[in-house]
FIFI-821895 format. One record per residue (C-alpha): x, y, z; residue in one letter. Coordinates in Angstrom, 1 decimal, m for minus. Layout:
<site><x>X</x><y>Y</y><z>Z</z><code>a</code></site>
...
END
This chain:
<site><x>m9.3</x><y>m61.8</y><z>15.4</z><code>m</code></site>
<site><x>m6.8</x><y>m64.3</y><z>13.9</z><code>g</code></site>
<site><x>m5.8</x><y>m65.6</y><z>17.2</z><code>a</code></site>
<site><x>m9.6</x><y>m66.1</y><z>17.9</z><code>v</code></site>
<site><x>m9.9</x><y>m67.6</y><z>14.6</z><code>t</code></site>
<site><x>m7.7</x><y>m70.1</y><z>15.6</z><code>v</code></site>
<site><x>m8.4</x><y>m70.7</y><z>18.8</z><code>a</code></site>
<site><x>m12.2</x><y>m72.0</y><z>17.5</z><code>v</code></site>
<site><x>m10.7</x><y>m74.4</y><z>15.3</z><code>l</code></site>
<site><x>m7.9</x><y>m75.7</y><z>18.1</z><code>q</code></site>
<site><x>m11.3</x><y>m76.3</y><z>20.5</z><code>t</code></site>
<site><x>m12.8</x><y>m78.0</y><z>17.6</z><code>a</code></site>
<site><x>m10.1</x><y>m80.3</y><z>17.2</z><code>l</code></site>
<site><x>m9.8</x><y>m81.4</y><z>21.0</z><code>d</code></site>
<site><x>m13.2</x><y>m81.9</y><z>21.1</z><code>r</code></site>
<site><x>m12.8</x><y>m84.3</y><z>18.4</z><code>v</code></site>
<site><x>m10.5</x><y>m86.1</y><z>19.8</z><code>a</code></site>
<site><x>m12.2</x><y>m86.5</y><z>22.6</z><code>e</code></site>
<site><x>m15.1</x><y>m88.1</y><z>21.0</z><code>e</code></site>
<site><x>m12.5</x><y>m90.3</y><z>18.8</z><code>q</code></site>
<site><x>m11.3</x><y>m91.6</y><z>22.6</z><code>a</code></site>
<site><x>m14.8</x><y>m92.3</y><z>23.9</z><code>a</code></site>
<site><x>m16.2</x><y>m94.2</y><z>20.7</z><code>v</code></site>
<site><x>m12.8</x><y>m96.4</y><z>20.8</z><code>a</code></site>
<site><x>m13.6</x><y>m97.2</y><z>24.4</z><code>t</code></site>
<site><x>m17.1</x><y>m98.2</y><z>23.0</z><code>g</code></site>
<site><x>m15.9</x><y>m100.4</y><z>20.3</z><code>i</code></site>
<site><x>m13.3</x><y>m102.2</y><z>22.6</z><code>r</code></site>
<site><x>m16.3</x><y>m102.7</y><z>25.4</z><code>a</code></site>
<site><x>m18.6</x><y>m104.2</y><z>22.3</z><code>f</code></site>
<site><x>m16.4</x><y>m106.0</y><z>21.3</z><code>e</code></site>
<site><x>m15.6</x><y>m108.0</y><z>24.4</z><code>r</code></site>
<site><x>m19.4</x><y>m108.0</y><z>25.7</z><code>f</code></site>
<site><x>m20.1</x><y>m109.9</y><z>22.6</z><code>e</code></site>
<site><x>m17.4</x><y>m112.0</y><z>22.7</z><code>t</code></site>
<site><x>m18.0</x><y>m112.9</y><z>26.2</z><code>g</code></site>
<site><x>m22.1</x><y>m113.9</y><z>25.3</z><code>v</code></site>
<site><x>m20.4</x><y>m116.0</y><z>22.3</z><code>e</code></site>
<site><x>m18.9</x><y>m118.2</y><z>25.0</z><code>e</code></site>
<site><x>m21.9</x><y>m118.5</y><z>27.1</z><code>i</code></site>
<site><x>m23.6</x><y>m121.6</y><z>26.1</z><code>e</code></site>
<site><x>m27.5</x><y>m121.1</y><z>25.7</z><code>p</code></site>
<site><x>m30.2</x><y>m123.5</y><z>27.4</z><code>s</code></site>
<site><x>m32.4</x><y>m125.9</y><z>25.1</z><code>t</code></site>
<site><x>m34.2</x><y>m128.4</y><z>27.7</z><code>g</code></site>
<site><x>m36.9</x><y>m128.4</y><z>29.9</z><code>v</code></site>
<site><x>m37.1</x><y>m128.3</y><z>33.6</z><code>y</code></site>
<site><x>m37.3</x><y>m131.7</y><z>34.9</z><code>i</code></site>
<site><x>m38.3</x><y>m131.8</y><z>39.2</z><code>s</code></site>
<site><x>m39.2</x><y>m135.0</y><z>41.4</z><code>s</code></site>
<site><x>m41.9</x><y>m133.1</y><z>42.6</z><code>s</code></site>
<site><x>m45.3</x><y>m134.2</y><z>41.5</z><code>p</code></site>
<site><x>m45.9</x><y>m130.8</y><z>41.2</z><code>a</code></site>
<site><x>m43.5</x><y>m130.0</y><z>38.1</z><code>a</code></site>
<site><x>m44.0</x><y>m133.1</y><z>36.6</z><code>t</code></site>
<site><x>m48.2</x><y>m132.6</y><z>36.1</z><code>t</code></site>
<site><x>m46.9</x><y>m129.1</y><z>34.9</z><code>a</code></site>
<site><x>m47.3</x><y>m128.6</y><z>31.7</z><code>p</code></site>
<site><x>m44.6</x><y>m127.2</y><z>29.8</z><code>a</code></site>
<site><x>m44.4</x><y>m123.3</y><z>27.9</z><code>t</code></site>
<site><x>m42.8</x><y>m121.3</y><z>26.0</z><code>a</code></site>
<site><x>m42.4</x><y>m117.3</y><z>26.4</z><code>s</code></site>
<site><x>m44.3</x><y>m115.2</y><z>23.3</z><code>t</code></site>
<site><x>m41.6</x><y>m112.8</y><z>24.2</z><code>t</code></site>
<site><x>m39.6</x><y>m112.1</y><z>20.5</z><code>t</code></site>
<site><x>m36.7</x><y>m111.1</y><z>19.7</z><code>f</code></site>
<site><x>m34.9</x><y>m109.8</y><z>16.4</z><code>p</code></site>
<site><x>m32.9</x><y>m112.0</y><z>14.7</z><code>d</code></site>
<site><x>m31.5</x><y>m109.4</y><z>12.1</z><code>g</code></site>
<site><x>m33.5</x><y>m110.1</y><z>9.8</z><code>g</code></site>
<site><x>m36.9</x><y>m109.1</y><z>8.3</z><code>d</code></site>
<site><x>m38.6</x><y>m111.9</y><z>10.3</z><code>n</code></site>
<site><x>m38.7</x><y>m111.8</y><z>14.2</z><code>a</code></site>
<site><x>m37.9</x><y>m115.5</y><z>16.5</z><code>t</code></site>
<site><x>m40.1</x><y>m116.5</y><z>19.2</z><code>p</code></site>
<site><x>m37.4</x><y>m117.3</y><z>22.3</z><code>a</code></site>
<site><x>m38.3</x><y>m120.2</y><z>24.0</z><code>a</code></site>
<site><x>m38.5</x><y>m119.4</y><z>28.2</z><code>s</code></site>
<site><x>m38.5</x><y>m123.6</y><z>28.6</z><code>i</code></site>
<site><x>m34.8</x><y>m124.5</y><z>30.5</z><code>v</code></site>
<site><x>m32.9</x><y>m127.3</y><z>31.3</z><code>q</code></site>
<site><x>m31.4</x><y>m126.8</y><z>35.0</z><code>h</code></site>
<site><x>m28.7</x><y>m128.8</y><z>36.3</z><code>r</code></site>
<site><x>m27.6</x><y>m128.5</y><z>40.2</z><code>p</code></site>
<site><x>m25.4</x><y>m125.8</y><z>40.7</z><code>n</code></site>
<site><x>m25.7</x><y>m124.4</y><z>37.3</z><code>e</code></site>
<site><x>m25.2</x><y>m120.3</y><z>37.0</z><code>p</code></site>
<site><x>m27.9</x><y>m118.5</y><z>35.9</z><code>d</code></site>
<site><x>m26.7</x><y>m117.7</y><z>32.0</z><code>a</code></site>
<site><x>m28.7</x><y>m114.9</y><z>31.8</z><code>t</code></site>
<site><x>m26.8</x><y>m113.3</y><z>35.3</z><code>a</code></site>
<site><x>m23.5</x><y>m113.9</y><z>33.6</z><code>r</code></site>
<site><x>m24.6</x><y>m112.1</y><z>30.3</z><code>v</code></site>
<site><x>m26.1</x><y>m108.9</y><z>33.0</z><code>r</code></site>
<site><x>m22.7</x><y>m109.3</y><z>34.9</z><code>t</code></site>
<site><x>m20.4</x><y>m109.0</y><z>31.6</z><code>l</code></site>
<site><x>m22.3</x><y>m105.6</y><z>30.4</z><code>f</code></site>
<site><x>m22.3</x><y>m104.5</y><z>33.7</z><code>a</code></site>
<site><x>m18.2</x><y>m105.1</y><z>33.8</z><code>e</code></site>
<site><x>m17.9</x><y>m104.4</y><z>29.7</z><code>t</code></site>
<site><x>m20.5</x><y>m101.7</y><z>28.0</z><code>v</code></site>
<site><x>m22.2</x><y>m100.1</y><z>31.0</z><code>h</code></site>
<site><x>m18.7</x><y>m98.5</y><z>31.7</z><code>p</code></site>
<site><x>m18.6</x><y>m96.6</y><z>28.4</z><code>y</code></site>
<site><x>m22.0</x><y>m95.6</y><z>28.3</z><code>s</code></site>
<site><x>m22.6</x><y>m93.8</y><z>31.6</z><code>t</code></site>
<site><x>m18.9</x><y>m92.4</y><z>31.5</z><code>e</code></site>
<site><x>m20.5</x><y>m89.1</y><z>31.1</z><code>t</code></site>
<site><x>m23.3</x><y>m89.4</y><z>33.7</z><code>i</code></site>
<site><x>m23.4</x><y>m87.8</y><z>36.7</z><code>d</code></site>
<site><x>m25.4</x><y>m90.3</y><z>39.0</z><code>e</code></site>
<site><x>m25.0</x><y>m94.1</y><z>38.2</z><code>s</code></site>
<site><x>m27.4</x><y>m95.6</y><z>35.7</z><code>e</code></site>
<site><x>m29.2</x><y>m98.6</y><z>36.3</z><code>p</code></site>
<site><x>m28.0</x><y>m101.4</y><z>34.8</z><code>l</code></site>
<site><x>m31.2</x><y>m102.5</y><z>32.8</z><code>l</code></site>
<site><x>m31.6</x><y>m98.6</y><z>31.4</z><code>e</code></site>
<site><x>m28.6</x><y>m99.0</y><z>30.1</z><code>t</code></site>
<site><x>m29.4</x><y>m102.1</y><z>28.1</z><code>v</code></site>
<site><x>m32.4</x><y>m100.4</y><z>26.8</z><code>v</code></site>
<site><x>m30.6</x><y>m97.9</y><z>25.7</z><code>e</code></site>
<site><x>m28.1</x><y>m99.5</y><z>24.2</z><code>e</code></site>
<site><x>m29.6</x><y>m103.3</y><z>23.5</z><code>l</code></site>
<site><x>m33.1</x><y>m102.4</y><z>23.3</z><code>g</code></site>
<site><x>m36.3</x><y>m102.8</y><z>25.2</z><code>p</code></site>
<site><x>m36.9</x><y>m105.6</y><z>24.2</z><code>d</code></site>
<site><x>m34.0</x><y>m107.6</y><z>25.4</z><code>i</code></site>
<site><x>m33.5</x><y>m105.5</y><z>29.3</z><code>a</code></site>
<site><x>m36.8</x><y>m107.4</y><z>29.5</z><code>t</code></site>
<site><x>m35.2</x><y>m110.7</y><z>28.3</z><code>a</code></site>
<site><x>m32.4</x><y>m109.8</y><z>30.7</z><code>l</code></site>
<site><x>m34.1</x><y>m108.7</y><z>33.9</z><code>s</code></site>
<site><x>m34.4</x><y>m110.6</y><z>36.8</z><code>p</code></site>
<site><x>m37.6</x><y>m111.1</y><z>37.1</z><code>t</code></site>
<site><x>m38.5</x><y>m112.3</y><z>33.9</z><code>t</code></site>
<site><x>m39.2</x><y>m116.0</y><z>33.3</z><code>p</code></site>
<site><x>m37.5</x><y>m116.2</y><z>30.1</z><code>a</code></site>
<site><x>m34.3</x><y>m117.7</y><z>29.9</z><code>q</code></site>
<site><x>m31.5</x><y>m117.7</y><z>27.8</z><code>f</code></site>
<site><x>m32.4</x><y>m119.5</y><z>24.8</z><code>t</code></site>
<site><x>m30.7</x><y>m119.4</y><z>21.0</z><code>p</code></site>
<site><x>m32.5</x><y>m116.9</y><z>20.2</z><code>a</code></site>
<site><x>m32.2</x><y>m114.5</y><z>23.1</z><code>l</code></site>
<site><x>m28.2</x><y>m115.0</y><z>22.6</z><code>k</code></site>
<site><x>m28.4</x><y>m114.6</y><z>19.0</z><code>k</code></site>
<site><x>m30.7</x><y>m111.2</y><z>19.3</z><code>a</code></site>
<site><x>m27.8</x><y>m110.2</y><z>22.2</z><code>i</code></site>
<site><x>m25.1</x><y>m110.3</y><z>20.0</z><code>c</code></site>
<site><x>m26.8</x><y>m108.9</y><z>16.6</z><code>t</code></site>
<site><x>m28.1</x><y>m105.9</y><z>18.9</z><code>s</code></site>
<site><x>m24.8</x><y>m105.9</y><z>20.2</z><code>a</code></site>
<site><x>m22.8</x><y>m105.9</y><z>16.8</z><code>d</code></site>
<site><x>m25.1</x><y>m103.4</y><z>15.4</z><code>q</code></site>
<site><x>m24.1</x><y>m100.9</y><z>18.0</z><code>r</code></site>
<site><x>m20.5</x><y>m101.8</y><z>16.9</z><code>r</code></site>
<site><x>m21.1</x><y>m101.3</y><z>13.5</z><code>t</code></site>
<site><x>m22.5</x><y>m97.6</y><z>14.8</z><code>e</code></site>
<site><x>m19.7</x><y>m96.9</y><z>16.7</z><code>l</code></site>
<site><x>m17.3</x><y>m97.6</y><z>13.4</z><code>d</code></site>
<site><x>m19.4</x><y>m95.3</y><z>11.3</z><code>t</code></site>
<site><x>m19.1</x><y>m92.6</y><z>14.1</z><code>m</code></site>
<site><x>m15.3</x><y>m93.4</y><z>13.9</z><code>a</code></site>
<site><x>m14.6</x><y>m92.8</y><z>9.8</z><code>r</code></site>
<site><x>m17.0</x><y>m89.7</y><z>10.5</z><code>v</code></site>
<site><x>m14.6</x><y>m88.2</y><z>13.2</z><code>l</code></site>
<site><x>m11.8</x><y>m89.3</y><z>11.4</z><code>e</code></site>
<site><x>m13.3</x><y>m87.0</y><z>8.7</z><code>r</code></site>
<site><x>m13.5</x><y>m84.1</y><z>10.4</z><code>e</code></site>
<site><x>m10.4</x><y>m84.3</y><z>11.8</z><code>t</code></site>
<site><x>m9.1</x><y>m84.1</y><z>8.6</z><code>a</code></site>
<site><x>m11.2</x><y>m81.4</y><z>7.5</z><code>s</code></site>
<site><x>m10.2</x><y>m79.2</y><z>10.7</z><code>l</code></site>
<site><x>m6.8</x><y>m79.8</y><z>10.0</z><code>n</code></site>
<site><x>m7.3</x><y>m78.4</y><z>6.8</z><code>e</code></site>
<site><x>m8.7</x><y>m75.2</y><z>7.6</z><code>a</code></site>
<site><x>m6.0</x><y>m75.0</y><z>10.1</z><code>v</code></site>
<site><x>m3.6</x><y>m75.0</y><z>7.3</z><code>t</code></site>
<site><x>m5.7</x><y>m72.5</y><z>5.3</z><code>v</code></site>
<site><x>m6.2</x><y>m70.1</y><z>8.1</z><code>v</code></site>
<site><x>m2.4</x><y>m69.8</y><z>9.2</z><code>d</code></site>
<site><x>m1.1</x><y>m69.4</y><z>5.6</z><code>g</code></site>
<site><x>m3.3</x><y>m65.9</y><z>5.5</z><code>v</code></site>
<site><x>m2.3</x><y>m64.9</y><z>8.6</z><code>l</code></site>
<site><x>1.6</x><y>m66.0</y><z>8.4</z><code>e</code></site>
<site><x>1.1</x><y>m64.0</y><z>4.8</z><code>w</code></site>
<site><x>m0.9</x><y>m61.0</y><z>6.4</z><code>l</code></site>
<site><x>1.6</x><y>m60.8</y><z>9.2</z><code>e</code></site>
<site><x>4.2</x><y>m60.8</y><z>6.5</z><code>s</code></site>
<site><x>3.1</x><y>m58.1</y><z>4.4</z><code>v</code></site>
<site><x>2.0</x><y>m56.0</y><z>7.5</z><code>d</code></site>
<site><x>5.8</x><y>m55.3</y><z>8.0</z><code>d</code></site>
<site><x>5.7</x><y>m52.8</y><z>5.0</z><code>t</code></site>
<site><x>3.2</x><y>m49.5</y><z>5.7</z><code>p</code></site>
<site><x>0.7</x><y>m49.2</y><z>2.7</z><code>l</code></site>
<site><x>2.1</x><y>m45.4</y><z>2.8</z><code>s</code></site>
<site><x>5.6</x><y>m46.2</y><z>2.1</z><code>s</code></site>
<site><x>3.7</x><y>m48.4</y><z>m1.1</z><code>l</code></site>
<site><x>3.0</x><y>m47.4</y><z>m5.3</z><code>g</code></site>
<site><x>0.1</x><y>m47.6</y><z>m7.1</z><code>f</code></site>
<site><x>1.6</x><y>m51.1</y><z>m8.6</z><code>e</code></site>
<site><x>2.7</x><y>m52.2</y><z>m5.4</z><code>a</code></site>
<site><x>m1.2</x><y>m51.7</y><z>m4.0</z><code>l</code></site>
<site><x>m2.7</x><y>m53.3</y><z>m6.6</z><code>r</code></site>
<site><x>m0.4</x><y>m56.5</y><z>m5.8</z><code>e</code></site>
<site><x>m1.6</x><y>m56.7</y><z>m2.5</z><code>r</code></site>
<site><x>m5.0</x><y>m56.0</y><z>m3.4</z><code>h</code></site>
<site><x>m4.6</x><y>m58.8</y><z>m5.8</z><code>k</code></site>
<site><x>m3.3</x><y>m61.0</y><z>m3.1</z><code>g</code></site>
<site><x>m6.1</x><y>m59.9</y><z>m0.6</z><code>l</code></site>
<site><x>m8.8</x><y>m60.8</y><z>m3.0</z><code>a</code></site>
<site><x>m6.6</x><y>m64.3</y><z>m4.0</z><code>a</code></site>
<site><x>m7.0</x><y>m65.1</y><z>m0.1</z><code>r</code></site>
<site><x>m10.2</x><y>m64.3</y><z>0.3</z><code>r</code></site>
<site><x>m11.3</x><y>m66.5</y><z>m3.2</z><code>l</code></site>
<site><x>m9.5</x><y>m69.3</y><z>m1.1</z><code>c</code></site>
<site><x>m11.8</x><y>m69.2</y><z>1.8</z><code>c</code></site>
<site><x>m14.7</x><y>m68.7</y><z>m0.5</z><code>g</code></site>
<site><x>m13.7</x><y>m72.4</y><z>m2.1</z><code>r</code></site>
<site><x>m13.5</x><y>m73.8</y><z>1.4</z><code>f</code></site>
<site><x>m16.4</x><y>m72.6</y><z>2.8</z><code>l</code></site>
<site><x>m18.1</x><y>m74.5</y><z>0.0</z><code>e</code></site>
<site><x>m15.8</x><y>m77.8</y><z>0.3</z><code>e</code></site>
<site><x>m17.1</x><y>m77.5</y><z>4.1</z><code>r</code></site>
<site><x>m20.8</x><y>m77.1</y><z>3.1</z><code>q</code></site>
<site><x>m20.0</x><y>m80.4</y><z>0.8</z><code>e</code></site>
<site><x>m18.5</x><y>m82.3</y><z>3.6</z><code>t</code></site>
<site><x>m21.4</x><y>m81.5</y><z>6.0</z><code>l</code></site>
<site><x>m24.0</x><y>m82.6</y><z>3.1</z><code>a</code></site>
<site><x>m22.2</x><y>m86.3</y><z>2.5</z><code>r</code></site>
<site><x>m23.7</x><y>m89.2</y><z>4.6</z><code>t</code></site>
<site><x>m21.4</x><y>m92.6</y><z>5.5</z><code>i</code></site>
<site><x>m23.6</x><y>m95.5</y><z>5.2</z><code>a</code></site>
<site><x>m24.0</x><y>m98.1</y><z>8.6</z><code>q</code></site>
<site><x>m23.8</x><y>m101.3</y><z>6.7</z><code>g</code></site>
<site><x>m27.9</x><y>m101.1</y><z>7.1</z><code>t</code></site>
<site><x>m30.3</x><y>m98.8</y><z>5.0</z><code>p</code></site>
<site><x>m29.7</x><y>m96.4</y><z>8.0</z><code>a</code></site>
<site><x>m27.2</x><y>m93.6</y><z>7.3</z><code>k</code></site>
<site><x>m24.8</x><y>m90.8</y><z>9.7</z><code>t</code></site>
<site><x>m25.0</x><y>m87.5</y><z>8.5</z><code>a</code></site>
<site><x>m21.4</x><y>m85.6</y><z>8.7</z><code>h</code></site>
<site><x>m24.1</x><y>m82.2</y><z>9.9</z><code>r</code></site>
<site><x>m25.5</x><y>m84.2</y><z>12.7</z><code>e</code></site>
<site><x>m22.7</x><y>m85.8</y><z>13.9</z><code>v</code></site>
<site><x>m21.3</x><y>m81.6</y><z>13.8</z><code>v</code></site>
<site><x>m24.3</x><y>m80.4</y><z>15.4</z><code>e</code></site>
<site><x>m23.5</x><y>m83.1</y><z>18.2</z><code>y</code></site>
<site><x>m19.8</x><y>m82.2</y><z>18.4</z><code>l</code></site>
<site><x>m20.0</x><y>m78.9</y><z>19.2</z><code>y</code></site>
<site><x>m23.6</x><y>m78.4</y><z>20.8</z><code>q</code></site>
<site><x>m21.7</x><y>m76.8</y><z>24.1</z><code>e</code></site>
<site><x>m19.1</x><y>m75.1</y><z>22.2</z><code>q</code></site>
<site><x>m18.8</x><y>m71.7</y><z>21.4</z><code>r</code></site>
<site><x>m19.0</x><y>m72.0</y><z>17.7</z><code>q</code></site>
<site><x>m22.1</x><y>m74.9</y><z>16.6</z><code>s</code></site>
<site><x>m20.1</x><y>m74.8</y><z>13.3</z><code>y</code></site>
<site><x>m16.6</x><y>m74.1</y><z>13.5</z><code>p</code></site>
<site><x>m14.6</x><y>m74.4</y><z>10.5</z><code>v</code></site>
<site><x>m17.7</x><y>m71.7</y><z>9.1</z><code>l</code></site>
<site><x>m17.0</x><y>m69.3</y><z>11.7</z><code>a</code></site>
<site><x>m13.3</x><y>m69.5</y><z>11.1</z><code>a</code></site>
<site><x>m13.5</x><y>m69.2</y><z>7.3</z><code>m</code></site>
<site><x>m15.8</x><y>m66.2</y><z>7.2</z><code>v</code></site>
<site><x>m14.2</x><y>m64.3</y><z>10.2</z><code>a</code></site>
<site><x>m10.7</x><y>m65.0</y><z>8.2</z><code>l</code></site>
<site><x>m12.7</x><y>m63.8</y><z>5.1</z><code>d</code></site>
<site><x>m13.9</x><y>m60.8</y><z>7.0</z><code>r</code></site>
<site><x>m10.2</x><y>m60.3</y><z>8.0</z><code>l</code></site>
<site><x>m8.9</x><y>m60.0</y><z>4.9</z><code>c</code></site>
<site><x>m12.0</x><y>m57.9</y><z>3.2</z><code>g</code></site>
<site><x>m11.5</x><y>m55.4</y><z>5.9</z><code>t</code></site>
<site><x>m8.1</x><y>m54.8</y><z>5.1</z><code>c</code></site>
<site><x>m8.8</x><y>m55.4</y><z>1.6</z><code>q</code></site>
<site><x>m10.8</x><y>m52.1</y><z>1.7</z><code>r</code></site>
<site><x>m8.0</x><y>m50.5</y><z>3.5</z><code>v</code></site>
<site><x>m5.8</x><y>m50.9</y><z>0.3</z><code>v</code></site>
<site><x>m8.8</x><y>m49.5</y><z>m2.1</z><code>r</code></site>
<site><x>m8.9</x><y>m46.6</y><z>m0.5</z><code>e</code></site>
<site><x>m5.0</x><y>m45.8</y><z>m0.8</z><code>h</code></site>
<site><x>m5.2</x><y>m47.2</y><z>m4.0</z><code>l</code></site>
<site><x>m8.2</x><y>m44.6</y><z>m5.4</z><code>v</code></site>
<site><x>m6.2</x><y>m41.7</y><z>m3.6</z><code>r</code></site>
<site><x>m3.0</x><y>m42.6</y><z>m5.5</z><code>r</code></site>
<site><x>m4.9</x><y>m43.2</y><z>m8.8</z><code>a</code></site>
END
């Protein structure tokens, strides 16, 4: 049982390490994307053409809105000044997203996800619509700000996830320390058969087991407190540790590996304690 308990915790540690690597990759991806978008100059002018149709056509503005990070939405103008051979700014943003965020976001997906679907998932449907090749909206200052704001928010969420994963790693390592300590003690005392112990020695063994069960109980309480904790993301939204744990171990044998390990260890000590108690009763 002891080996199984340790294996459960080690599997959990491996899973957290895997997620930490993915989160770190995501943070770097969004940093590169946001830096690249900042370097792209937005368009602010109107289209000027020598054709009669173009000179008589009224200038219009898109009513599409994008979040600017505040309480109000900012209208994004779709009129843009075109210059000969000027690359499409929104196409540059799509390419930048494809080179940075898209590989990270679709890393665990079996089939390649369409680029704009990934934009919806990571930056929101409004920005995905604005970046679509079929949308007339251009790369205006409002759109640029909206993209950077959404990318920054996603990076903040990943930073928060990284902090939760650090806490989870610490909790798992503490559990490993407790389990290893109890198992080492059990192994050391098992070298002496109970039949060869006197009453006082048996009572000390019983007390030792009780103390280690108490340690398990205290750790279970601390773990429950950890699961109940939340971390703010720099916004009103918060990330609950329990939700992250459920996500991390949803495909694992144990959904709550620390709790499972401590309960198993407590039961092991309890079984040993009952055997010692039987010997004490016979010697009383």
